[in-house]
N, C-alpha and C positions, 0 to 999 in steps of 0.2 A: 301286645307290643310287637313291633317289627325289629328295629335295631335297639339293642340294649345300650343304655347310657347311665350315667351316675344318678340321674333322677329316678330311674326305674329301680336301681339297687337301693336307693334311700327309701323309696316307697315300700319295697319288700321288707326292708329292715324295720321300718316303722310299723308295718302291718303285723310282723312277727311279735313286736312288743305288746300287741293287743290280745294275744292268744297263746294257748299252750301248743297247739298244732296248727301250722299254717299250710293250708291247701291252696295251691296256685292253679288257676285255669289258664290255659294257653290256646290261642286261636290258630286255626288252620290258615293256610295261604288263601284259600277261597274266601274265608270270612274277612280277613284283612283286606283283600282286594275289593270286596263289596263295601266295606265301611271306611277305608282309608285310601290306599292306592296300592299299586303293585308292590308286593313285599321285596325288600332288598335282601334280608336274611331269610332264607327258606325255612319252612316249618321243621324239617329234620334238624337243622342247626339250632333253631329256637328251643326245640324239645330237649336236645342234648345239653345246651347251655344251662338250662334250669336245673339239671341234675347236679350241677356243681356249685350251686348257691347255698351257702350254709344255713340261711334262715328258712329255706323251704323244706317242709316235711313231706308233703305229698303233692303230686301233679296230676291234674285232670286235662287230658288232651281234647282238642276240637270243641271247645266251649263256644256258645253263641256270643256275639259281641255285646249284646245287652244282657245283663244277668237275668236268668229265669229261675223260678222257684224250683224246677226240676233239677237244675244244676246245683243249687244250694243244698237240696236234699241229698243229691249224690255225694256231695262233699261233706255231708253231715255238719253243715255250717250254721252257726248261730247268727252270723252277720256277713256282709259283703263289703270289701274295700275295692274301689274302682277308681281309675284315673278321672281327671276332670273332663274327659271327652266322652263320657257315657251318654248314649242317645236318650 
């Protein structure tokens, strides 16, 4: 995501209800620029914001836009939750 809004918080809350440990991946500015548009909220701001969301247990930085098996393995994930704009 780029700018956080209530839909993002709701998606994170719902994702947390599906698991014991919620690992959230966050994209770099470069990845957002390649897949969406120039980011409004810079990556340092996005990374810091996630540290304060109560439903998030772990954060993985600089993840690819399209989920990859290697990222899921790094997160020790059983499944992936992604927005409706997944490539």
